[in-house]
MIDOSE-1310 file (N, C-alpha, C; in nm, 2 decimals, decimal comma, always signed):
residues 237
mpsg	+9,68/+14,96/+9,67/+9,56/+14,94/+9,52/+9,65/+14,89/+9,45; +9,61/+14,75/+9,39/+9,58/+14,72/+9,30/+9,63/+14,73/+9,18; +9,78/+14,70/+9,11/+9,84/+14,74/+8,98/+9,79/+14,71/+8,87; +9,73/+14,60/+8,90/+9,65/+14,55/+8,75/+9,75/+14,44/+8,68
lpkk	+9,85/+14,45/+8,70/+9,96/+14,38/+8,64/+9,96/+14,25/+8,70; +9,97/+14,16/+8,61/+10,04/+14,03/+8,68/+10,13/+13,98/+8,76; +10,13/+13,92/+8,87/+10,26/+13,93/+8,98/+10,33/+13,81/+8,90; +10,48/+13,87/+8,95/+10,58/+13,74/+8,89/+10,60/+13,63/+8,94
saak	+10,60/+13,53/+8,91/+10,65/+13,38/+8,97/+10,73/+13,43/+9,04; +10,75/+13,33/+9,21/+10,86/+13,33/+9,28/+10,99/+13,27/+9,22; +11,08/+13,31/+9,21/+11,18/+13,26/+9,16/+11,24/+13,11/+9,21; +11,21/+12,99/+9,18/+11,29/+12,88/+9,23/+11,43/+12,85/+9,26
tgpq	+11,40/+12,81/+9,41/+11,53/+12,76/+9,44/+11,60/+12,68/+9,41; +11,52/+12,55/+9,41/+11,55/+12,43/+9,36/+11,61/+12,41/+9,23; +11,64/+12,25/+9,23/+11,75/+12,24/+9,09/+11,63/+12,26/+8,96; +11,63/+12,32/+8,86/+11,59/+12,34/+8,72/+11,52/+12,23/+8,65
skqt	+11,56/+12,10/+8,70/+11,47/+11,97/+8,66/+11,55/+11,88/+8,75; +11,48/+11,75/+8,75/+11,54/+11,66/+8,83/+11,63/+11,54/+8,71; +11,69/+11,51/+8,76/+11,79/+11,46/+8,71/+11,73/+11,31/+8,63; +11,81/+11,29/+8,49/+11,71/+11,25/+8,41/+11,79/+11,06/+8,42
kkpa	+11,74/+10,98/+8,40/+11,81/+10,84/+8,46/+11,86/+10,85/+8,32; +11,95/+10,73/+8,30/+12,05/+10,71/+8,19/+11,98/+10,60/+8,09; +11,98/+10,63/+8,00/+11,87/+10,52/+7,93/+11,97/+10,38/+7,94; +11,88/+10,29/+7,91/+11,95/+10,14/+7,90/+12,05/+10,10/+7,83
pawt	+12,16/+10,05/+7,82/+12,20/+10,05/+7,73/+12,17/+9,94/+7,59; +12,24/+9,98/+7,51/+12,18/+9,86/+7,39/+12,31/+9,74/+7,40; +12,22/+9,63/+7,44/+12,28/+9,51/+7,46/+12,31/+9,45/+7,32; +12,41/+9,40/+7,31/+12,47/+9,32/+7,15/+12,47/+9,18/+7,19
aaki	+12,46/+9,10/+7,10/+12,49/+8,98/+7,13/+12,67/+8,93/+7,17; +12,71/+9,03/+7,13/+12,85/+9,00/+7,14/+12,86/+9,06/+7,30; +12,82/+9,17/+7,38/+12,86/+9,22/+7,49/+12,79/+9,12/+7,62; +12,66/+9,06/+7,55/+12,60/+8,96/+7,61/+12,67/+8,79/+7,66
sail	+12,74/+8,78/+7,52/+12,80/+8,66/+7,55/+13,00/+8,73/+7,65; +13,01/+8,82/+7,64/+13,10/+8,87/+7,70/+13,08/+8,84/+7,87; +12,97/+8,90/+7,91/+12,94/+8,91/+8,04/+12,91/+8,75/+8,11; +12,82/+8,67/+8,01/+12,85/+8,52/+8,04/+12,99/+8,47/+8,08
drle	+13,04/+8,51/+7,95/+13,22/+8,45/+8,00/+13,27/+8,47/+8,08; +13,24/+8,62/+8,12/+13,31/+8,65/+8,29/+13,26/+8,58/+8,37; +13,12/+8,57/+8,40/+13,06/+8,52/+8,50/+13,11/+8,35/+8,51; +13,11/+8,33/+8,39/+13,15/+8,15/+8,39/+13,34/+8,17/+8,47
kayp	+13,41/+8,28/+8,44/+13,50/+8,22/+8,47/+13,49/+8,23/+8,64; +13,42/+8,33/+8,68/+13,38/+8,39/+8,80/+13,33/+8,28/+8,88; +13,25/+8,20/+8,85/+13,19/+8,06/+8,91/+13,17/+7,94/+8,84; +13,31/+7,91/+8,84/+13,27/+7,78/+8,76/+13,23/+7,67/+8,79
tahl	+13,17/+7,70/+8,95/+13,08/+7,56/+8,98/+12,94/+7,58/+9,02; +12,93/+7,68/+8,92/+12,78/+7,77/+8,98/+12,69/+7,60/+8,95; +12,61/+7,59/+8,98/+12,50/+7,49/+9,03/+12,34/+7,55/+9,11; +12,26/+7,48/+9,04/+12,15/+7,47/+9,11/+12,20/+7,42/+9,26
eldf	+12,14/+7,48/+9,38/+12,17/+7,50/+9,49/+12,08/+7,38/+9,60; +11,96/+7,38/+9,51/+11,87/+7,20/+9,57/+11,94/+7,10/+9,54; +11,89/+7,04/+9,64/+11,93/+6,85/+9,65/+11,85/+6,83/+9,62; +11,87/+6,71/+9,47/+11,78/+6,60/+9,45/+11,83/+6,52/+9,36
tspl	+11,73/+6,40/+9,35/+11,77/+6,29/+9,30/+11,70/+6,25/+9,18; +11,59/+6,31/+9,19/+11,47/+6,27/+9,07/+11,38/+6,39/+9,05; +11,34/+6,42/+8,93/+11,23/+6,49/+8,87/+11,13/+6,52/+9,00; +11,09/+6,45/+9,05/+10,96/+6,46/+9,16/+11,06/+6,55/+9,28
elli	+11,17/+6,49/+9,33/+11,21/+6,54/+9,42/+11,30/+6,71/+9,38; +11,28/+6,73/+9,28/+11,32/+6,86/+9,26/+11,18/+6,95/+9,21; +11,09/+6,87/+9,18/+10,96/+6,96/+9,17/+10,90/+7,03/+9,33; +10,92/+6,90/+9,42/+10,88/+6,97/+9,57/+10,99/+7,02/+9,65
atim	+11,09/+7,01/+9,60/+11,23/+7,10/+9,72/+11,16/+7,25/+9,63; +11,15/+7,29/+9,45/+11,17/+7,42/+9,41/+11,00/+7,49/+9,49; +10,88/+7,40/+9,50/+10,76/+7,46/+9,52/+10,79/+7,51/+9,69; +10,88/+7,45/+9,75/+10,88/+7,43/+9,88/+11,00/+7,57/+9,94
aaqc	+11,08/+7,58/+9,83/+11,19/+7,68/+9,77/+11,17/+7,82/+9,78; +11,00/+7,87/+9,72/+10,95/+7,99/+9,74/+10,99/+8,09/+9,88; +11,01/+8,22/+9,85/+11,00/+8,27/+9,95/+11,12/+8,20/+10,12; +11,22/+8,11/+10,04/+11,28/+8,04/+10,16/+11,39/+8,04/+10,11
tdkl	+11,50/+8,01/+10,17/+11,64/+7,97/+10,12/+11,68/+7,80/+10,12; +11,72/+7,79/+9,99/+11,79/+7,69/+9,96/+11,84/+7,58/+10,08; +11,93/+7,62/+10,14/+11,97/+7,60/+10,24/+11,90/+7,50/+10,37; +11,81/+7,61/+10,37/+11,69/+7,57/+10,46/+11,59/+7,43/+10,41
vnev	+11,57/+7,45/+10,27/+11,47/+7,35/+10,21/+11,61/+7,22/+10,24; +11,72/+7,24/+10,18/+11,77/+7,10/+10,21/+11,78/+7,06/+10,32; +11,80/+7,11/+10,44/+11,82/+7,04/+10,54/+11,70/+6,96/+10,57; +11,51/+7,03/+10,52/+11,41/+6,98/+10,53/+11,44/+6,81/+10,45
takl	+11,43/+6,85/+10,32/+11,45/+6,76/+10,25/+11,54/+6,60/+10,25; +11,63/+6,63/+10,33/+11,76/+6,52/+10,36/+11,71/+6,45/+10,43; +11,54/+6,45/+10,52/+11,47/+6,33/+10,59/+11,36/+6,34/+10,52; +11,27/+6,45/+10,44/+11,20/+6,45/+10,37/+11,15/+6,32/+10,26
fkky	+11,29/+6,32/+10,18/+11,31/+6,26/+10,08/+11,31/+6,10/+10,13; +11,34/+6,05/+10,24/+11,38/+5,92/+10,30/+11,23/+5,87/+10,32; +11,12/+5,96/+10,37/+11,01/+5,92/+10,35/+10,91/+5,90/+10,26; +10,92/+6,02/+10,16/+10,83/+6,03/+10,09/+10,90/+6,00/+9,91
rwpe	+10,89/+5,90/+9,87/+10,97/+5,88/+9,74/+10,86/+5,86/+9,61; +10,72/+5,88/+9,64/+10,63/+5,84/+9,50/+10,53/+5,96/+9,55; +10,46/+6,01/+9,45/+10,35/+6,13/+9,46/+10,25/+6,02/+9,54; +10,24/+5,93/+9,59/+10,12/+5,87/+9,65/+10,14/+5,88/+9,81
dyag	+10,28/+5,87/+9,84/+10,33/+5,93/+9,95/+10,30/+6,04/+10,03; +10,26/+6,14/+9,93/+10,23/+6,27/+9,98/+10,09/+6,27/+9,98; +10,01/+6,22/+9,85/+9,88/+6,25/+9,85/+9,85/+6,16/+9,97; +9,88/+6,06/+10,02/+9,82/+5,96/+10,09/+9,80/+5,98/+10,25
vppe	+9,91/+6,08/+10,31/+9,93/+6,08/+10,47/+9,83/+6,22/+10,46; +9,76/+6,26/+10,63/+9,70/+6,34/+10,65/+9,75/+6,48/+10,65; +9,71/+6,56/+10,58/+9,76/+6,72/+10,58/+9,84/+6,74/+10,71; +9,81/+6,74/+10,82/+9,89/+6,79/+10,93/+10,00/+6,69/+10,94
eleq	+10,04/+6,56/+10,89/+10,14/+6,51/+10,92/+10,25/+6,58/+10,82; +10,21/+6,61/+10,69/+10,29/+6,66/+10,60/+10,34/+6,80/+10,66; +10,25/+6,88/+10,68/+10,31/+6,99/+10,77/+10,42/+7,02/+10,87; +10,37/+6,94/+10,96/+10,50/+6,90/+11,02/+10,60/+6,84/+10,98
dirp	+10,63/+6,76/+10,90/+10,74/+6,74/+10,79/+10,79/+6,84/+10,75; +10,76/+6,95/+10,68/+10,80/+7,05/+10,64/+10,81/+7,17/+10,70; +10,76/+7,18/+10,86/+10,73/+7,27/+10,92/+10,86/+7,40/+10,90; +10,98/+7,35/+10,90/+11,09/+7,49/+10,90/+11,07/+7,56/+10,81
vtff	+11,04/+7,52/+10,68/+11,02/+7,61/+10,55/+10,94/+7,74/+10,61; +10,90/+7,86/+10,54/+10,86/+7,94/+10,55/+10,64/+7,85/+10,45; +10,59/+7,89/+10,52/+10,42/+7,93/+10,44/+10,43/+7,75/+10,46; +10,50/+7,69/+10,59/+10,48/+7,56/+10,57/+10,30/+7,47/+10,51
qnka	+10,23/+7,54/+10,62/+10,12/+7,48/+10,57/+10,02/+7,51/+10,46; +10,08/+7,61/+10,39/+10,01/+7,62/+10,24/+10,07/+7,55/+10,12; +10,25/+7,51/+10,18/+10,29/+7,47/+10,08/+10,24/+7,32/+10,14; +10,21/+7,26/+10,23/+10,17/+7,13/+10,24/+10,06/+7,12/+10,18
rliq	+10,00/+7,17/+10,13/+9,82/+7,18/+10,07/+9,86/+7,18/+9,90; +9,96/+7,24/+9,88/+9,99/+7,27/+9,74/+10,09/+7,11/+9,67; +10,15/+7,09/+9,81/+10,22/+6,99/+9,74/+10,11/+6,84/+9,78; +10,05/+6,84/+9,81/+9,92/+6,73/+9,79/+9,84/+6,75/+9,72
kccr	+9,82/+6,86/+9,63/+9,69/+6,87/+9,55/+9,82/+6,84/+9,39; +9,93/+6,94/+9,45/+10,03/+6,92/+9,31/+10,06/+6,75/+9,24; +10,08/+6,65/+9,38/+10,09/+6,51/+9,40/+9,97/+6,47/+9,32; +9,87/+6,47/+9,34/+9,73/+6,38/+9,32/+9,70/+6,42/+9,16
qlid	+9,74/+6,57/+9,13/+9,71/+6,52/+9,00/+9,80/+6,50/+8,90; +9,93/+6,49/+8,97/+10,07/+6,42/+8,92/+10,00/+6,27/+8,87; +9,92/+6,23/+9,01/+9,87/+6,04/+9,01/+9,76/+6,05/+8,89; +9,66/+6,17/+8,88/+9,52/+6,16/+8,81/+9,56/+6,17/+8,67
khgg	+9,63/+6,29/+8,61/+9,68/+6,35/+8,50/+9,79/+6,24/+8,40; +9,93/+6,18/+8,51/+10,03/+6,22/+8,45/+10,08/+6,03/+8,45; +9,97/+5,95/+8,54/+10,03/+5,82/+8,59/+10,10/+5,84/+8,70; +10,12/+5,93/+8,80/+10,28/+5,95/+8,89/+10,38/+6,02/+8,81
nvpa	+10,38/+6,04/+8,70/+10,51/+6,15/+8,64/+10,52/+6,28/+8,63; +10,67/+6,31/+8,65/+10,66/+6,45/+8,65/+10,67/+6,47/+8,53; +10,59/+6,55/+8,48/+10,56/+6,57/+8,25/+10,67/+6,66/+8,24; +10,75/+6,63/+8,12/+10,86/+6,73/+8,10/+10,81/+6,83/+7,97
nlda	+10,74/+6,87/+8,04/+10,64/+6,98/+7,96/+10,59/+7,10/+8,01; +10,65/+7,23/+7,98/+10,59/+7,33/+8,04/+10,46/+7,38/+8,04; +10,38/+7,34/+7,96/+10,25/+7,39/+7,97/+10,18/+7,28/+8,08; +10,22/+7,16/+8,07/+10,18/+7,05/+8,19/+10,25/+7,10/+8,31
lvdl	+10,29/+7,12/+8,32/+10,41/+7,16/+8,47/+10,30/+7,30/+8,52; +10,30/+7,39/+8,45/+10,23/+7,50/+8,48/+10,08/+7,49/+8,54; +10,04/+7,38/+8,46/+9,88/+7,32/+8,51/+9,90/+7,27/+8,66; +10,00/+7,24/+8,71/+9,99/+7,18/+8,81/+10,01/+7,28/+8,95
pgvg	+9,92/+7,26/+9,05/+9,89/+7,36/+9,16/+10,03/+7,37/+9,27; +10,10/+7,48/+9,25/+10,15/+7,57/+9,27/+10,27/+7,54/+9,24; +10,26/+7,58/+9,11/+10,38/+7,56/+8,99/+10,33/+7,68/+8,92; +10,47/+7,73/+8,89/+10,49/+7,87/+8,83/+10,56/+7,86/+8,74
rkta	+10,56/+7,96/+8,61/+10,66/+7,94/+8,54/+10,83/+7,93/+8,58; +10,87/+7,97/+8,70/+10,98/+7,98/+8,74/+11,01/+7,84/+8,81; +10,92/+7,74/+8,90/+10,94/+7,66/+8,92/+10,92/+7,53/+8,79; +10,81/+7,54/+8,69/+10,87/+7,48/+8,57/+10,98/+7,46/+8,50
nvvl	+11,04/+7,62/+8,50/+11,17/+7,58/+8,44/+11,27/+7,55/+8,52; +11,30/+7,57/+8,62/+11,41/+7,51/+8,67/+11,39/+7,36/+8,70; +11,29/+7,33/+8,68/+11,26/+7,11/+8,68/+11,29/+7,09/+8,53; +11,26/+7,19/+8,43/+11,27/+7,13/+8,32/+11,42/+7,15/+8,29
ahaf	+11,48/+7,25/+8,32/+11,63/+7,27/+8,32/+11,74/+7,15/+8,38; +11,71/+7,13/+8,48/+11,77/+7,06/+8,59/+11,71/+6,92/+8,59; +11,62/+6,89/+8,56/+11,57/+6,78/+8,56/+11,55/+6,67/+8,45; +11,55/+6,76/+8,32/+11,51/+6,71/+8,23/+11,61/+6,76/+8,10
gqqt	+11,70/+6,88/+8,17/+11,83/+6,91/+8,07/+11,79/+6,99/+7,95; +11,66/+7,07/+7,97/+11,60/+7,12/+7,85/+11,65/+7,26/+7,87; +11,65/+7,36/+7,77/+11,72/+7,53/+7,80/+11,60/+7,62/+7,82; +11,59/+7,68/+7,91/+11,53/+7,74/+8,01/+11,59/+7,86/+8,04
vavd	+11,46/+7,96/+8,10/+11,47/+8,07/+8,18/+11,41/+8,11/+8,28; +11,53/+8,07/+8,39/+11,39/+8,08/+8,53/+11,45/+8,19/+8,58; +11,36/+8,26/+8,65/+11,38/+8,41/+8,70/+11,36/+8,40/+8,82; +11,43/+8,38/+8,91/+11,41/+8,39/+9,09/+11,44/+8,52/+9,08
thvk	+11,49/+8,56/+9,27/+11,45/+8,69/+9,30/+11,61/+8,77/+9,29; +11,70/+8,69/+9,25/+11,83/+8,74/+9,22/+11,81/+8,79/+9,08; +11,81/+8,67/+8,99/+11,82/+8,74/+8,86/+11,71/+8,80/+8,80; +11,60/+8,81/+8,85/+11,55/+8,95/+8,86/+11,56/+9,09/+8,88
rlst	+11,62/+9,10/+8,99/+11,70/+9,21/+9,05/+11,82/+9,25/+8,94; +11,88/+9,18/+8,89/+12,01/+9,16/+8,81/+11,96/+9,22/+8,70; +11,84/+9,16/+8,63/+11,79/+9,22/+8,51/+11,68/+9,36/+8,49; +11,65/+9,39/+8,60/+11,63/+9,49/+8,61/+11,65/+9,62/+8,70
erls	+11,68/+9,62/+8,80/+11,76/+9,70/+8,87/+11,90/+9,74/+8,87; +11,98/+9,61/+8,79/+12,10/+9,64/+8,78/+12,18/+9,67/+8,62; +12,14/+9,56/+8,58/+12,20/+9,59/+8,42/+12,10/+9,60/+8,31; +12,00/+9,67/+8,37/+11,89/+9,67/+8,29/+11,84/+9,59/+8,15
fspq	+11,88/+9,46/+8,14/+11,82/+9,37/+8,08/+11,67/+9,41/+8,04; +11,60/+9,48/+8,12/+11,45/+9,44/+8,11/+11,42/+9,56/+8,18; +11,30/+9,60/+8,12/+11,21/+9,72/+8,20/+11,08/+9,62/+8,29; +11,08/+9,55/+8,26/+10,97/+9,48/+8,32/+10,98/+9,48/+8,48
adpd	+10,82/+9,44/+8,55/+10,84/+9,41/+8,71/+10,80/+9,23/+8,69; +10,71/+9,19/+8,62/+10,66/+9,09/+8,64/+10,75/+8,98/+8,57; +10,85/+8,86/+8,68/+10,89/+8,77/+8,63/+10,85/+8,71/+8,46; +10,74/+8,69/+8,46/+10,74/+8,61/+8,34/+10,73/+8,72/+8,20
kiem	+10,69/+8,81/+8,25/+10,79/+8,91/+8,13/+10,94/+8,93/+8,07; +10,99/+8,97/+8,22/+11,15/+8,95/+8,20/+11,19/+8,79/+8,12; +11,14/+8,70/+8,17/+11,18/+8,57/+8,14/+11,21/+8,59/+8,00; +11,05/+8,67/+7,91/+11,05/+8,65/+7,79/+11,16/+8,74/+7,72
dlrh	+11,22/+8,88/+7,80/+11,29/+8,96/+7,75/+11,45/+8,89/+7,75; +11,44/+8,83/+7,88/+11,59/+8,73/+7,84/+11,62/+8,66/+7,75; +11,50/+8,58/+7,71/+11,49/+8,45/+7,62/+11,56/+8,52/+7,47; +11,51/+8,68/+7,47/+11,57/+8,79/+7,36/+11,67/+8,81/+7,35
llpp	+11,75/+8,80/+7,51/+11,89/+8,84/+7,46/+11,97/+8,76/+7,49; +11,94/+8,62/+7,57/+12,04/+8,53/+7,59/+12,08/+8,40/+7,46; +12,16/+8,35/+7,46/+12,22/+8,29/+7,34/+12,11/+8,12/+7,38; +12,05/+8,06/+7,29/+11,96/+7,99/+7,36/+12,03/+7,87/+7,39
qrys	+12,16/+7,82/+7,35/+12,21/+7,76/+7,39/+12,25/+7,75/+7,53; +12,24/+7,87/+7,59/+12,32/+7,92/+7,72/+12,21/+7,95/+7,79; +12,05/+7,93/+7,78/+11,96/+8,00/+7,88/+11,98/+7,94/+7,97; +11,96/+7,78/+8,04/+12,00/+7,74/+8,16/+12,13/+7,76/+8,24
rgti	+12,25/+7,79/+8,17/+12,38/+7,79/+8,23/+12,36/+7,94/+8,27; +12,34/+7,99/+8,17/+12,33/+8,18/+8,16/+12,23/+8,20/+8,33; +12,14/+8,12/+8,33/+12,02/+8,18/+8,42/+12,10/+8,15/+8,59; +12,16/+8,05/+8,58/+12,27/+8,05/+8,72/+12,38/+8,10/+8,70
llqw	+12,44/+8,16/+8,61/+12,53/+8,21/+8,69/+12,49/+8,37/+8,70; +12,37/+8,42/+8,62/+12,35/+8,57/+8,68/+12,28/+8,51/+8,83; +12,20/+8,35/+8,88/+12,15/+8,37/+9,01/+12,29/+8,35/+9,13; +12,40/+8,31/+9,05/+12,49/+8,36/+9,12/+12,53/+8,45/+9,18
hgry	+12,58/+8,54/+9,09/+12,59/+8,67/+9,08/+12,51/+8,74/+9,16; +12,39/+8,76/+9,18/+12,29/+8,79/+9,24/+12,33/+8,76/+9,36; +12,35/+8,63/+9,40/+12,34/+8,60/+9,56/+12,46/+8,63/+9,59; +12,59/+8,66/+9,57/+12,72/+8,61/+9,63/+12,79/+8,73/+9,60
tcqa	+12,77/+8,80/+9,50/+12,82/+8,95/+9,49/+12,72/+9,09/+9,44; +12,64/+9,05/+9,37/+12,55/+9,17/+9,35/+12,43/+9,18/+9,41; +12,41/+9,16/+9,58/+12,40/+9,16/+9,68/+12,26/+9,27/+9,67; +12,14/+9,27/+9,71/+12,01/+9,37/+9,73/+12,05/+9,50/+9,77
rrpq	+12,13/+9,44/+9,93/+12,14/+9,57/+9,99/+12,26/+9,60/+9,97; +12,39/+9,55/+9,99/+12,53/+9,58/+9,95/+12,63/+9,51/+9,84; +12,56/+9,57/+9,75/+12,63/+9,51/+9,62/+12,76/+9,52/+9,63; +12,88/+9,42/+9,62/+13,04/+9,44/+9,64/+13,09/+9,46/+9,48
cskc	+13,04/+9,59/+9,44/+13,09/+9,67/+9,31/+13,25/+9,60/+9,28; +13,34/+9,66/+9,39/+13,48/+9,65/+9,34/+13,49/+9,52/+9,30; +13,45/+9,39/+9,39/+13,44/+9,25/+9,31/+13,39/+9,23/+9,23; +13,33/+9,27/+9,14/+13,25/+9,24/+9,01/+13,32/+9,24/+8,91
viad	+13,27/+9,16/+8,88/+13,41/+9,11/+8,71/+13,33/+9,18/+8,62; +13,16/+9,22/+8,63/+13,14/+9,26/+8,48/+13,06/+9,42/+8,54; +13,13/+9,46/+8,58/+13,14/+9,63/+8,65/+13,13/+9,73/+8,56; +13,22/+9,74/+8,47/+13,26/+9,77/+8,36/+13,12/+9,76/+8,24
fcpy	+13,03/+9,68/+8,24/+12,96/+9,65/+8,18/+12,79/+9,71/+8,23; +12,81/+9,74/+8,37/+12,70/+9,76/+8,46/+12,64/+9,91/+8,44; +12,53/+9,92/+8,41/+12,53/+10,07/+8,40/+12,42/+10,15/+8,57; +12,46/+10,02/+8,61/+12,39/+10,05/+8,75/+12,41/+10,19/+8,84
ekkt	+12,34/+10,29/+8,85/+12,39/+10,44/+8,89/+12,44/+10,42/+9,02; +12,41/+10,34/+9,14/+12,45/+10,34/+9,24/+12,60/+10,25/+9,27; +12,67/+10,26/+9,18/+12,76/+10,16/+9,17/+12,87/+10,25/+9,25; +12,94/+10,11/+9,36/+13,01/+10,21/+9,46/+13,17/+10,21/+9,42
i	+13,17/+10,20/+9,31/+13,31/+10,19/+9,25/+13,35/+10,34/+9,16
């Protein structure tokens, strides 16, 4: 016969509570500068690894580099840039011909279409020249903020923050520079953290660190020159 008393809840055998994630560090200007200084010493020859000799070549190469390695893009552009020198060259060939010329890169059909549309807009709106203006660049087909910032930084010498997959990983998962997932929002957070005069160089240094030391699957924490600054919970040291 029921007693009418409330039953006691079963005792919990698991952990009392989930381990809380460590709060993001308070990044001061001094700490950010120290990180960049160490990365500069670690990668003194760090540079954009896409080959180009003009703003147009860099624009085309960066469009092609989306979800593709710089090495493969450079192999393709070594021949491509000898055949195509002006926007009219890209815009004037049959789509199938351009597709075959860039075929080794990923998504070559879609990229060929975007390159032709981009070059037609350069001709129609900019006299065949690549604009040195962010708003005009992101208005071009196939060009987002990352591509535009790469072109502005490395073809025109402007201070910009280009967030690629390596910069995104370091900024969000490893160093906690930003809580955002969207690259454009990460860019805005980095603009608040990095010294404006070091936007472009700082971005390249973060990119190289992510590519050659702090890789996605197996970060080489024992070789990391900024490990003591890093809040990453899965550090291997």
